[in-house]
N, C-alpha and C positions, 0 to 999 in steps of 0.2 A: 503648621498645625498638626499634620499627620504624624510627623516624627515625635512631637510633644505628646500626642495621644498614645503612641506606641510605648514611649517611655513610661507614661503614667500607668498604662496597662500592666507592664512588667513590674513596675514598682508595687502596685496593689497585689499582683499575683505573688510576688516575692514575700510580701508581708503575710499573705494568707498561707503560703507554704511554711513559713517559719512558725506560725501559730499552730499549724496542723502537723508539724514535724515531717514535712515532705522534703525529700533531699535532692531530687533530680535537677530542678531548675537552679538551685544554688550551686550544684556541682558543675553544671554547664556554664554558668556565668563565671565561676571561679576559673575554669579552664580557658575561657575566652580572655579574661583579664590577665591570666598568667602568660598566655601567648603574646598578647598585645602590648603589655607594659613591662619594661625592664625594672621599673621602680617597684611594681607589684611583686615581681619575682624575687627581689631583694628581701621582701618582707615575709613571704610565705613559701612553704614547700609546695611542690606540685600536688602531692597528696596531703590534704589539709582537713582531716576529719573534724566535724563539729560534735558538740555534746550529744545532739540528737542521733548521730550515727551510732554512738556507743549505747545509747538507750535502746535504739531500734534493733541492734544486732548483738546485744549482750549475750543472748543464748547460743550464739554461733560457736562459742567455746565448747559446747557439748559434742560437737562433731570432731573436735580435735583434742579430746580429753587426754589421750596417751602422750602425744608429743608435748603438750602443755604441761602435763604432770612432770615429765622428765626434765623439761627446761626449768620449771619451778624448783625442782630438787637441785639442779645445777647452781641456780642463783643462791639458794639457801646454803649450799656447801661453800660458795665463794663469799658469803656474808654480804650479799647484795640485796638492797631494798629498792623497790620501784616506787617512785613518788606518784601517788594516785590522786585523781580529782583536781589536778592543777589545770584548769580549763582556760583561764583568761590570760594567756601568756603574751598578749599584745598590750597589756596594761601595767603601768608602773605600780598602780594600786594593788596589784596582785603579785607581780614578780618579787618586789622587794620584801613585803611582809611574809609571803608564803615561803620563800627560800629561807628567810630569817627564822621562821617557825621550824622548818625542817632541821636547820643547823642547831637551833637551841634544843629541840627535842632530843637530838642525838647526844648532847652532852649531859642531859639531866635524867633521861629515862633509861634505866638499865637494859631494857630489851632492845634499845637502838644503839647502845654504845659499841664502838668498834666496827660498826657497819659502814658499808659503802652505799651511797644513795645515787641512783640513776634518775635524773630528771629529764623526761622526754617532752619534746615540743615540736610542732610544725610551724610555729610562728617565730619570726626573727626581728620584729620591730624593736624590742628591748634587748633580748639576749644575743642578737647578732653582733652587737657592738660590745656588750658587757659580759660575754661568756668568760673572758679572761679574769674578771673580778670574782666570779663565783666558783669557777672550776678549781679543784684541788685533787689530791690523790684519793680522797674519800668522798668527793662530790663531783659527779660527771653530768654534763649537759649533753644530751643526745638529740641532734636535729634529724628530722625525717618523719614523714607521715607513716611509712610502713613500720618503722621502729615504734612509733607512738601507738599504732593500732595493736601490734603484737604484744608489746609490754603492758599496755593497758588491759588487754584481755587476760593476760596472765595474772595481773594484780587483782582483777575482778574475781577470777576463779580461785586464787589462793591469797586471800588477804593477809596471811601470816608473813608473806614476803613483800608486803607493801607498807608504805608510810604516808600519812595524810596530813599535810600542813596547810591545806587550802582554807580560804576564808570566804568562799563564795557559796552559792546555792547548789551547785552541781555535785551529785554523788553518783558516780558510775557504779560503785559497789552496791548501793541500794537500788539503783535503777530508777531513781527519781530525784526531784529537787528537794533540798532541805526547806523547812518552813522558815518564814521570816523571823520567828521567835528564836529558832535555833541559830540562825546566822547572826542576828543582831544582839543576842544575849549570850548563848552558850559558846559560840565560836569566839566572840569578843572576850568573854571571860577567860577562855583557855589561852588566848594570845596575851592578854594582860598578865596572867599568871606566869607564862613563859618568860616574858620580859622581866617581871619582878624577880624571878628565881635566877636569872642570868644577867643581872643588871650591869655587869662589867664585861660582857661578851659582845664585841663589835668587830667581826672579822673583816668587813669591808673597810672599816676605818684604818685598820692596820696596813692595808694595801696602798694607802695614799702615797707613802714614801717611795713606792716603786715607780711613780709617774711624775716625779718632780720636774723633769725637763718639759714634759707635755703641759703640765700646769703652768709653768713659767711662760711658755709660748702662748698659751691661751690668754693669760692675764695681760700679756704685752699687746696682743691683738685687740683686746677689748679696752685697752688703755686703763687698766686697773693697776694703780701704782702704790696703793696702801691698803689697809684693812677695809673690808667691805661687808655689807649686809645684803641679803637677797629678799626681794618681794615677788610673790607670785599671787595672781588673783584669778578669779573666775568672772567672766564678763557675760555669762549666760547661765541659765538653770542647768545644773549638772551635779551628779553625785550627791554630796551633802549640802549643796547650795540650792535653796528654793528661790531666792531672789538676790541677785548680786549686790555688792556694796558699791556706793558711789566712790570712784577713785579719789575724789577730792578729800575724802575722809582720812586718807593716808598722808596728806601733805604735812601736817603738823609733826607727825612721826618722822617722815623723811627729812625734814629740815632739822629736827633735833639731832639725828645721827650725823648728818652732814656737818653741822656745827661742832660736833664732837670728833671730827677728823675721820669720818667714815665715808667711803663712796657707797652709793646705792645702786644695785643691779636688778633689772627686771628680768625674771626668768619664767619658765613655763613655755607655752606656745601661743598664748592669747596675744592679740594685737595690743601694743602698749598704748595706754591712754595719753592723749595730748598733754594733759596736765602733768604727767610724769616727765615727758620730754622737756617741757618748759621749766622743770625743776631739776634739770641735769641728772636725771636717772639714766644709767647706761642700759641700752636696749639690746641685751643678749638674746632675748626670746625671739626676736624677729631678725636676727643677724644670720649670716651664712655659717657662723660658728656654732649654732645651736644644734647639738647632737646629743644622743642618749649618753654617750661616754663623757662628753664635756659637761653635761648636767652633773654627773658624779664628781668630776674634778672641781667644778665651780662651787657646788654645795659643800664638798668635803673640805675646802680651804676657806670657807666663809666664816664670819664671826657668829652670825645668827641668821635665821630665816623667818620671815613673816609670810604666812601662806593662807590659802583657803582650803576647805576640805576636799582633797583630791588625791590622786595617786602620787603627785609630786611631794605631798607632805610626808609620805613614808620614807623618802630618801634622806632628809635630815634626821629622821628618827633612827634609821638603821646605821647612820654615821655618827650618832651621839652628838648631834648639833642642837643648840637651843632653837626651838621652833614654837612659834605662836600660830595656832590654828583658829582662824576667824570665821564666824558666820555659819557654823554648822548646826543644822537642826537635829543632828545625831547627838548633840551636846558635847560628848568627848569620846571619840573612837580611836584616839591615838594615846599610847600608854608609856612612852619613853620617859626616862628620868629627868629630861630637860625639856619637857613639853608643857605648854600652857594653852588652855582653850578659852575663847570668848565666844560662846555659842549664840545662835538665834533662838529666841523663845517664842513658842506658839501658844495659842489659846482658841477657845470656842465661845461663842456668845451664850451657848446653852450649858457650858461647863467651865468651871474655874480650873485652870491648868497649874501644874507645877512640874518640876523636872521628872519626877517619877511617872506622872501621867503621860508626859510627852514621850518618854522612852517606851512606855507601854503601847502607845499608839504606833510607834515604829515596829514593835514586835507583832502587833496585830495587823497593821495595814501596809507594811513594807517601807521602802526607802523614801517615799514621798510623805510618809507619816499620816496618810489620810487627808492631806492638804487639798486634794482635788476631789475627794470623795464627799466631804461635808461642806455644804453651802455656807455654814456659819463659822468655818475655821479661818483664822487669820494670823498674820505675823504680829505677835504682841510687842516684840522688841527686837531690833537689830543693833549690832555694835555701833556706837557713836564714835565721833572723832576723838573725844577725850578718853573713852574706854579703850580704844585701840592704842592711844598714846600711853596711858597708864600701864596697860598690860605689856607693852613693848619695853617700858622701863623695868618692869618686873623681870622680863625675859633677859634684859641686858645683864642683870646680876649673874645669870647662869653662864655667861661667857667664861667667867673665872671659877665657877662652882660646878661640880659634877652632879650634885643632887639637889632637888628642889626642896627648899625649906617650907615647912607647912605651918601656916598661921593657925591660931586658935579657932578662927572661924572655918577655915578649910578643914581642920581636923573634926570640928563639930559636924559639918555637913557630910564629910566622908563617913564618920561613925554612925550617922543617923540613917544611912541607907536611902537618902533622898534620891540619889542616883547610884545604884548599887555597883556599877562597873568601876567607879572611882576607887573603891577600896581594894581592888585586885591589882591595879596597875600602879605606875609610879608618877603619872602625870597629875595635873590638877587644873582647876578653873581659876582664872585670875582672881586674886583676893579682892582687888578693887571692884571687879564686876560682881562678886558675891556680896560685897557690902552694899552695892547699889540695888541688887535684886534679891535680897536675903529671903524674902517671903517665897519666891519662886523655887528656891533650892532647899526649903525645909518642908517636910511633909505636913499636910494640912492638919493632921491630928496633933502636931506639935505647936501649932500657932496659938 
């Protein structure tokens, strides 16, 4: 009991320190974990500064103005830009879209053309294995806490030699967090527009041919002998999932693809549902072969992906794979040209919701959309078995097509601004789903 009480004490203390931006306890625990665990050392650098570190010590640059000035001039002369505000480098949901943003910005924005980007990080969970995928002559990934601190301070002091492709709340340059409205509307709009303007640009896709042997070995180990689809689910509340879907809702879709000569592979890192195992779904997620690099190989060589709103969903998007994103209360936060969404719909007993109002709640109340703030808020509708199946058949057509065909109803809803972000990107909501929930996706004044 005493050990349990000590653990609870430090747990509460740690939460308090994070809330109050106190650093010393986190630093001590980091050093202890780093010394104690080889696995921990594989994932993090010894010096691993948090966002609070940069907020707290932002003004330290004033004491080193002269050397920082000359170093900034050197970087400017060498056409080097420092990627700034990339804070969540342990997350697929940040690494893939943020690096894609930087690469797309460089090819369409005149002020970034011909520049070399330095992307600093002290986290290795994703980039430790995938550095080879992103690195090129004009895009360098630099590991190390000291490098990260130094270059971030330079970028803060001289924003003209920085580039910001982040999609999160953190802004070292401003010394504060962005508002939810800026993150869930403005940043999303920018990313959607970047994807639209560079719809044929997929650098990670072009690298797949370099790893044919590794791909063949992986498929052989997983006993994948023909074309296959991937399913990834969330089994708990996370990211854009307020309430997980029952795995049984996927069985009709799984059997359809199996009957059409596809194998079905379970990916992600969640525990595979028993009902998937009993329906001959290949359990990659819980196998010894599940690695960040193998995720890339597996998704890159699949026919399509059915996923939930998570970092994993960004991988098929940057690889230009057909992807169906299910059950997101963000409605549609993925903007690829081969992306279809089937969202979760919310409402309140005191207010009639539609898509525009739901997104406004995200902008006002953050990623949980006010779901735990208001007692009368509830999930109005989650995707059903038939809605998942019909959307999957819509997605199937994209295996052989590069661009999503827009139906008259999809065009009407896109043009009506009922969910404004739709018109900036290339993705869309399942036409079948829109037919069934037409009123929710048309502004109240148009009813």
